[in-house]
C-alpha positions as CSV (number, residue, x, y, z in Angstrom):
1,M,-70.2,100.6,212.4
2,T,-69.3,100.1,208.7
3,T,-70.0,103.0,206.3
4,P,-72.8,102.1,203.8
5,Q,-71.7,102.1,200.2
6,I,-75.2,101.7,198.6
7,A,-78.4,103.5,199.5
8,I,-81.6,101.5,198.8
9,L,-84.7,103.7,198.7
10,M,-88.3,102.7,198.3
11,G,-91.4,104.8,198.0
12,S,-93.5,102.8,200.4
13,A,-93.0,100.3,203.3
14,S,-95.0,97.8,201.3
15,D,-92.0,97.7,198.8
16,M,-89.8,96.2,201.5
17,K,-90.7,92.6,200.6
18,I,-89.2,93.0,197.1
19,M,-86.3,95.2,198.1
20,Q,-85.1,92.8,200.7
21,E,-83.9,90.8,197.6
22,T,-81.5,93.7,196.8
23,G,-80.2,93.6,200.4
24,Q,-79.7,89.9,200.3
25,I,-77.6,90.1,197.1
26,L,-75.5,92.9,198.5
27,D,-75.0,90.9,201.8
28,Q,-73.9,87.9,199.7
29,F,-71.1,90.1,198.2
30,G,-70.2,91.8,201.5
31,V,-71.4,95.2,200.2
32,T,-72.6,97.6,202.9
33,Y,-75.9,99.5,202.4
34,E,-78.7,101.3,204.1
35,M,-82.4,101.1,203.4
36,K,-84.9,103.9,203.7
37,V,-88.6,104.6,202.9
38,L,-88.8,108.0,201.2
39,S,-91.3,109.2,198.6
40,A,-90.7,111.6,195.7
41,H,-94.3,112.8,196.2
42,R,-95.1,112.4,199.9
43,T,-91.7,113.3,201.5
44,P,-90.0,115.4,198.8
45,E,-88.0,117.6,201.2
46,E,-86.8,114.7,203.3
47,T,-85.8,112.8,200.1
48,A,-83.8,115.7,198.8
49,E,-82.1,116.3,202.1
50,Y,-81.2,112.6,202.4
51,V,-79.8,112.4,198.8
52,K,-77.8,115.6,199.1
53,S,-76.1,114.3,202.3
54,A,-75.4,110.8,200.9
55,E,-72.1,111.3,199.1
56,G,-70.6,113.0,202.2
57,R,-71.6,109.9,204.2
58,G,-69.8,107.5,201.7
59,I,-72.7,106.4,199.6
60,Q,-71.5,105.5,196.1
61,A,-74.7,104.7,194.3
62,F,-78.5,104.7,194.8
63,I,-81.0,102.0,194.1
64,A,-84.5,103.6,194.1
65,A,-87.7,101.4,193.8
66,A,-91.2,102.7,193.4
67,G,-94.5,101.7,191.9
68,F,-97.3,103.7,190.3
69,A,-95.9,107.0,188.9
70,A,-92.4,105.8,190.1
71,H,-90.7,109.2,190.2
72,L,-88.3,108.3,193.1
73,A,-85.3,107.3,190.9
74,G,-85.6,110.5,188.9
75,A,-86.1,112.7,192.0
76,V,-82.9,111.1,193.4
77,A,-81.0,111.6,190.2
78,A,-82.0,115.3,190.0
79,Q,-80.4,115.9,193.4
80,C,-77.0,114.3,192.9
81,V,-74.4,113.1,190.4
82,L,-74.0,109.6,191.9
83,P,-75.2,106.6,189.8
84,V,-78.9,105.9,190.3
85,I,-80.5,102.5,189.5
86,G,-84.3,102.5,189.2
87,V,-86.4,99.4,190.1
88,P,-89.9,99.7,188.8
89,L,-92.4,97.8,191.0
90,D,-95.8,96.2,190.2
91,A,-98.1,98.3,192.4
92,S,-101.1,99.1,190.1
93,S,-103.5,97.5,187.8
94,L,-101.0,98.1,185.0
95,Q,-98.7,95.4,186.5
96,G,-95.7,97.7,186.7
97,L,-95.7,99.0,183.1
98,D,-96.6,102.4,184.4
99,S,-93.6,102.2,186.8
100,L,-91.3,101.0,184.1
101,L,-92.2,103.9,181.8
102,S,-91.9,106.4,184.6
103,T,-88.5,105.2,185.6
104,V,-87.0,104.9,182.2
105,Q,-88.4,108.1,180.6
106,M,-85.8,110.5,182.0
107,P,-85.0,113.8,180.3
108,K,-81.6,114.4,178.7
109,G,-78.9,115.2,181.3
110,I,-80.5,113.3,184.3
111,P,-79.7,109.6,183.7
112,V,-81.3,106.8,185.6
113,A,-80.3,103.2,184.9
114,C,-83.5,101.0,184.8
115,V,-83.8,97.3,185.5
116,T,-86.7,95.0,185.0
117,I,-89.9,95.1,187.0
118,G,-90.1,93.4,190.5
119,K,-88.0,90.8,192.2
120,A,-85.7,90.1,189.2
121,G,-85.1,93.8,188.9
122,A,-84.4,94.2,192.6
123,I,-81.7,91.4,192.3
124,N,-80.3,92.9,189.1
125,A,-80.1,96.4,190.7
126,G,-78.0,94.9,193.5
127,L,-75.7,93.2,191.0
128,F,-75.4,96.3,188.9
129,A,-74.5,98.3,191.9
130,I,-71.8,95.7,192.7
131,Q,-70.5,96.1,189.2
132,I,-70.2,99.8,189.7
133,L,-68.3,99.3,192.9
134,S,-66.1,96.7,191.4
135,R,-64.3,99.4,189.3
136,S,-62.7,100.6,192.5
137,Q,-62.9,97.3,194.5
138,P,-61.2,94.6,192.5
139,E,-62.2,91.9,195.0
140,L,-65.7,92.3,193.8
141,V,-64.7,91.3,190.3
142,E,-63.7,87.9,191.4
143,K,-66.9,87.5,193.4
144,L,-69.0,88.5,190.4
145,K,-67.1,85.9,188.3
146,D,-67.8,83.2,190.9
147,Y,-71.5,84.2,191.1
148,R,-71.8,83.8,187.3
149,E,-69.9,80.5,187.4
150,K,-72.4,79.2,190.0
151,M,-75.3,80.2,187.8
152,R,-73.7,78.5,184.8
153,E,-73.2,75.3,186.9
154,Q,-76.8,75.3,188.1
155,I,-78.0,75.5,184.5
156,L,-75.8,72.8,183.3
157,S,-76.6,70.5,186.2
158,S,-80.4,70.9,185.6
159,Q,-80.3,69.3,182.1
160,P,-83.0,66.7,181.5
161,S,-81.8,63.1,181.2
């Protein structure tokens, strides 16, 4: 079995639909990961235990997605010094704005990178994690360049006549 490099956490099983997007982008780049449902509020001890054991298991970065109060990314960051990327999710009547603010408003000394709300954020979190890994895995740099070139080609080929 291959050692996971990225840990994808989500506060609820209902977040899986969005966070599968992160898994797909990591799969596309050949980056190994594991996914878990853990809550900053409902499973705080299990979350802390998982995070504290992660570096010893080869995890190099976390992607933490949550809705409503969205404290998962901050709870993860408080327990380790690995990079943490927060994905705010649209789970309330505030359409994710509450999650965005909860994720981005971290106190000095406990940084969390924050991407956009929802599916685009889930994809960007995966890409950002790949960029982090690319600093020590040069083969990922070329894959990122190829990915960007394909996006460029798609835009240019979709021009109106």
